[in-house]
C-alpha positions in Angstrom: 157.8 32.8 136.3 160.8 34.7 134.8 161.3 34.2 131.1 164.2 32.4 129.4 166.3 34.6 127.1 165.5 34.8 123.4 169.0 33.5 122.7 168.5 30.6 125.1 165.3 29.7 123.2 167.1 29.9 119.9 170.0 27.7 120.9 169.5 24.3 119.2 169.8 21.1 121.1 172.4 18.7 119.9 171.0 16.0 117.6 174.0 13.9 118.5 172.8 13.7 122.1 169.0 14.2 121.5 168.2 10.5 121.8 170.4 10.1 125.0 167.3 9.7 127.3 166.2 6.7 125.2 169.6 5.2 125.4 169.6 5.6 129.2 166.2 3.8 129.4 167.5 1.0 127.3 170.5 0.6 129.6 168.3 0.7 132.6 166.6 -2.4 131.1 169.9 -4.1 131.0 170.4 -3.7 127.2 173.9 -3.1 125.9 174.0 0.0 123.8 176.8 0.5 121.2 177.4 4.2 120.8 178.1 5.0 117.2 176.4 8.3 117.5 179.2 10.3 119.0 182.9 10.8 118.3 184.1 9.4 121.7 187.0 7.0 120.9 187.7 4.0 123.0 191.5 4.5 122.2 193.6 4.8 125.3 194.9 8.3 126.1 198.7 8.4 125.9 200.3 7.3 129.2 202.8 10.2 128.9 199.9 12.7 129.1 198.3 11.0 132.1 201.6 10.7 133.9 202.3 14.4 133.3 199.2 15.3 135.2 199.8 12.7 138.0 203.4 14.1 138.4 202.7 17.8 137.8 204.5 18.9 141.0 202.3 22.0 141.3 201.7 23.4 144.8 199.3 26.1 143.6 197.2 25.7 140.4 197.5 29.2 139.1 195.9 30.9 136.1 198.0 30.4 133.1 198.5 33.1 130.5 195.2 33.8 128.8 196.7 32.6 125.5 197.9 29.4 127.1 201.1 28.2 128.7 204.0 29.5 126.7 206.0 26.3 126.7 202.9 24.5 125.3 202.4 27.1 122.6 206.1 26.8 121.6 205.9 23.0 121.5 202.7 23.2 119.4 204.4 25.6 117.0 207.2 23.1 116.7 204.7 20.3 116.1 203.1 22.3 113.3 206.5 23.0 111.7 207.0 19.2 111.3 203.7 19.3 109.2 205.1 22.2 107.1 202.8 24.7 108.9 205.1 27.5 110.0 203.7 29.7 112.7 205.1 31.5 115.7 203.9 30.6 119.2 202.3 34.0 119.4 200.1 33.0 116.4 198.5 30.4 118.7 195.7 30.9 121.2 195.0 27.9 123.4 191.3 27.5 124.0 188.9 25.3 126.1 188.4 22.8 123.3 188.1 23.4 119.6 184.6 24.6 120.3 185.8 27.7 122.1 188.3 28.3 119.3 185.4 28.5 116.9 183.3 30.7 119.2 186.3 33.1 119.7 186.8 33.2 115.9 183.1 34.1 115.3 183.1 36.8 118.0 186.4 38.2 116.6 185.6 38.2 112.9 181.8 38.6 112.5 179.2 41.2 113.5 175.6 40.2 114.4 173.8 39.3 111.3 176.9 38.5 109.2 176.8 35.4 107.1 179.2 32.4 106.9 179.0 29.9 104.1 179.4 26.2 105.1 179.2 23.1 103.0 176.4 20.8 104.4 176.2 18.4 106.0 178.4 19.9 108.6 179.3 19.3 112.3 176.0 20.0 114.0 177.4 22.2 116.8 178.3 24.8 114.2 174.6 25.6 114.5 175.0 26.3 118.2 178.2 28.3 117.9 176.7 30.6 115.2 173.4 31.0 117.2 175.5 32.0 120.3 177.4 34.6 118.3 174.5 35.9 116.2 176.1 34.7 112.9 173.9 33.3 110.1 174.8 30.1 108.3 174.3 30.0 104.5 174.6 26.3 103.4 176.0 25.0 100.2 174.9 21.4 99.8 177.3 18.6 99.0 176.1 15.4 97.4 175.9 11.9 98.7 176.4 10.6 95.2 180.0 11.8 94.9 181.0 11.1 98.5 180.3 14.7 99.6 183.0 16.4 97.6 183.3 20.2 97.7 180.4 21.6 95.7 181.2 23.5 92.5 182.8 26.9 93.5 180.0 28.7 91.5 177.6 27.4 94.1 179.5 29.3 96.8 179.7 32.4 94.7 176.0 32.4 94.2 175.5 32.7 98.0 177.9 35.6 98.5 176.2 38.8 99.6 177.2 42.1 101.3 176.7 40.2 104.6 179.0 37.4 103.7 182.1 37.5 105.9 183.7 34.0 105.6 183.6 30.3 104.6 184.0 27.5 107.1 185.1 24.0 106.2 185.9 20.9 108.2 188.9 19.0 106.7 188.8 16.0 107.0 185.1 16.5 107.3 182.9 15.7 110.3 180.3 14.2 109.6 181.1 12.8 106.1 184.8 11.8 106.3 185.5 13.7 103.1 189.1 15.0 102.6 189.4 18.1 100.5 192.0 18.1 97.8 194.6 20.8 97.2 192.7 21.7 94.0 189.5 22.2 95.9 191.3 24.4 98.5 192.9 26.5 95.7 189.4 27.2 94.3 188.3 28.3 97.7 191.4 30.5 98.0 190.6 32.3 94.8 187.1 33.0 96.0 188.2 34.1 99.4 190.8 36.5 98.1 188.4 37.8 95.4 185.7 38.7 97.9 188.0 39.5 100.9 186.6 36.8 103.2 187.9 34.7 106.0 188.6 31.0 105.3 188.2 29.1 108.6 189.3 25.5 108.6 188.4 23.0 111.3 191.3 20.6 111.1 191.0 18.5 114.2 191.0 15.2 112.3 194.1 16.1 110.2 196.0 13.1 111.5 193.5 10.7 110.1 193.8 10.6 106.3 193.6 7.3 104.5 194.6 5.5 101.2 197.7 7.6 100.7 195.7 10.8 100.7 197.5 13.8 102.1 196.0 16.5 104.3 196.5 20.1 103.1 196.2 22.8 105.7 194.8 26.3 104.9 197.9 27.7 106.7 200.1 26.2 104.0 198.5 28.3 101.3 200.6 31.3 100.2 199.3 34.8 100.2 196.5 33.9 102.7 198.0 35.0 106.0 195.3 37.6 106.7 192.4 35.3 105.5 193.1 31.9 107.1 192.3 30.6 110.5 193.0 27.0 111.7 190.9 25.4 114.4 192.7 22.5 116.2 192.1 20.2 119.2 193.7 17.4 121.1 190.4 15.6 121.7 190.7 13.1 118.8 194.4 13.2 118.0 195.3 11.9 121.4 191.9 10.5 122.5 191.6 13.2 125.1 188.1 14.6 124.6 187.8 15.5 128.3 191.0 17.5 128.4 189.1 20.3 126.7 192.1 21.8 125.0 191.9 23.3 121.5 193.7 26.0 119.6 192.9 29.0 117.4 195.9 29.4 115.0 196.3 32.3 112.6 198.9 34.7 111.3 196.3 37.5 111.2 197.6 39.6 114.2 194.3 41.5 114.5 192.3 38.3 114.9 194.7 36.9 117.5 194.7 40.3 119.4 190.9 40.4 119.4 190.4 36.7 120.3 192.8 37.2 123.2 190.4 39.7 124.7 187.8 37.0 124.9 190.4 34.7 126.3 191.2 37.2 129.0 187.5 37.5 129.8 187.4 33.8 130.6 190.8 34.1 132.3 192.7 31.0 131.1 192.3 27.6 129.5 192.4 24.5 131.8 195.8 24.1 133.5 195.8 20.3 133.8 194.5 19.9 130.3 197.4 22.0 129.0 199.9 20.0 131.0 198.5 16.7 129.5 198.3 18.2 126.0 201.9 19.5 126.0 203.1 16.1 127.2 201.1 14.3 124.5 203.1 16.2 121.9 206.1 14.1 122.9 204.3 10.8 122.4 206.3 8.3 120.3 205.6 7.6 116.6 204.6 4.1 117.5 201.5 5.3 119.4 200.4 7.5 116.6 200.9 4.8 114.0 199.1 2.2 116.1 196.1 4.6 116.5 196.1 5.3 112.8 196.2 1.6 111.9 193.4 0.9 114.3 191.1 3.5 112.7 192.0 2.3 109.3 191.0 -1.2 110.2 187.8 0.0 111.7 186.9 2.0 108.6 187.7 -0.8 106.2 185.6 -3.3 108.2 182.6 -1.1 108.9 182.2 0.3 105.4 182.5 -3.1 103.8 180.0 -4.6 106.3 177.5 -1.8 106.0 177.5 -2.1 102.2 176.6 -5.8 102.5 173.4 -5.0 104.3 170.5 -4.9 101.8 169.4 -1.3 101.1 172.3 0.4 102.9 174.6 2.8 101.1 177.9 3.7 102.8 180.4 5.9 100.9 184.1 5.3 101.7 185.4 8.2 103.9 188.9 9.5 103.1 189.6 10.8 106.6 188.4 11.3 110.2 186.3 8.5 111.6 182.8 9.3 110.4 180.6 8.5 107.5 177.1 9.4 106.5 175.1 6.4 105.4 171.7 6.0 103.7 169.2 3.6 105.2 166.1 2.0 103.7 163.8 3.6 106.2 160.9 6.1 106.1 162.6 8.4 108.7 166.0 8.0 110.2 165.2 9.8 113.4 162.2 7.6 114.0 164.3 4.5 113.2 167.0 5.5 115.7 164.5 6.1 118.4 162.8 2.8 117.7 166.1 1.0 118.0 166.5 2.3 121.5 162.9 2.1 122.6 161.6 -1.1 121.1 164.4 -3.2 119.6 167.2 -5.4 120.8 169.1 -8.3 119.4 170.8 -10.6 121.8 170.1 -7.9 124.4 172.0 -5.4 122.4 171.2 -2.3 120.3 172.9 0.6 118.6 172.7 4.4 119.0 173.1 6.3 115.8 173.0 10.0 115.0 170.1 11.0 112.6 171.8 13.0 109.8 169.0 15.6 109.4 170.6 17.5 112.3 173.8 17.9 110.3 172.0 19.7 107.5 170.9 23.3 107.5 168.4 22.9 104.7 165.2 21.4 106.0 164.1 18.1 104.5 167.7 16.9 103.8 169.2 13.8 105.5 165.8 12.3 106.4 167.0 8.8 105.5 170.6 9.2 106.5 172.5 8.7 109.8 176.1 9.5 110.8 178.2 6.6 111.9 181.2 7.2 114.2 183.5 4.1 113.9 185.1 4.8 117.3 184.7 1.3 118.7 187.0 -1.7 118.3 186.3 -4.1 115.4 184.7 -6.7 117.6 182.2 -4.2 119.0 181.6 -2.9 115.5 180.8 -6.4 114.3 178.1 -6.7 117.0 176.8 -3.3 116.2 176.5 -3.9 112.5 174.7 -7.2 113.1 172.2 -5.3 115.4 171.7 -2.8 112.6 171.1 -5.5 110.0 168.5 -7.3 112.1 166.9 -4.0 113.1 166.4 -3.0 109.5 164.8 -6.3 108.8 162.3 -5.8 111.6 161.6 -2.1 111.4 158.0 -1.4 110.6 158.9 1.7 108.5 161.4 0.0 106.2 161.1 1.0 102.6 162.3 -0.9 99.5 
């Protein structure tokens, strides 16, 4: 039998979807599964975006420009300007989701064996993107005890070597919901300039910052044009995950020119996704405010309810729609599988994402899970009740 490639064997499976077969078996038994494991919102995609696709008027679905449809890039640049992020449309490369934007960034900025420093826990697919591009992750661990704030900058500096090429952050953070302050970003700026590194910021959740907190983009930082790269996506902002439209945004012309080569190799981003995404930029403020208010209500409910369960610790996220919580269990992955295989309450159960897969350092996150509060409050109430009962019945509960 022909052998699978070494890279194929090295590619990690997604811990977010790892337990999917058990969820499918539970559903086959007629059990309702509440999916808190994945960032798939139940928010309606804006009608203006869907209508734009329905009424596209195209007779031939042609390749777009490899960098993306010009009118969309111009509209996106205008959108950023409203956020005090001033870029030209030529500073934007439209990609097939934020995932491709990160992969193009790694291919453009790193050589095989180069290192990138990432605060952990981090979005688990960073493992896959770096494996695909032969980049090595060097983790700097943030602490559950302070809500996963940026580790002391000295911890980053300790990890810098001749192979270090950049730092990657998610802001607001997936999976912790932490929102980095301007002061924290300024410390990263000093380090990045000192060591001539790239600072890559995954800002796909920038619209969701709570409690009066303000999002600060790396592209707003002065003197950083050659160092900073913004990763964006329409998946969460407009609840359009299946559109597969993201963006790589930077004023570094060499990075854009290089990333465009990879964009040309894949020809063009999805036409209908771009049509929908461009239309979504025109959505009225009422839609965006309603979506924001809905996520705020979900966050406030779920964090309060989780902290009322004996033994559960749930820090308050400042942004996005995720949080890492600690459970009174021997092993979170075993518990999550048990909930799908052996447990149900009123013919319902919950699918969670074991947090160990969001850490690079082995042994961390063993008693933690990521919660995605992407369901409406009524469903969240049922899910939290299931979790409470499950923790009472789980054989591996610890006190």
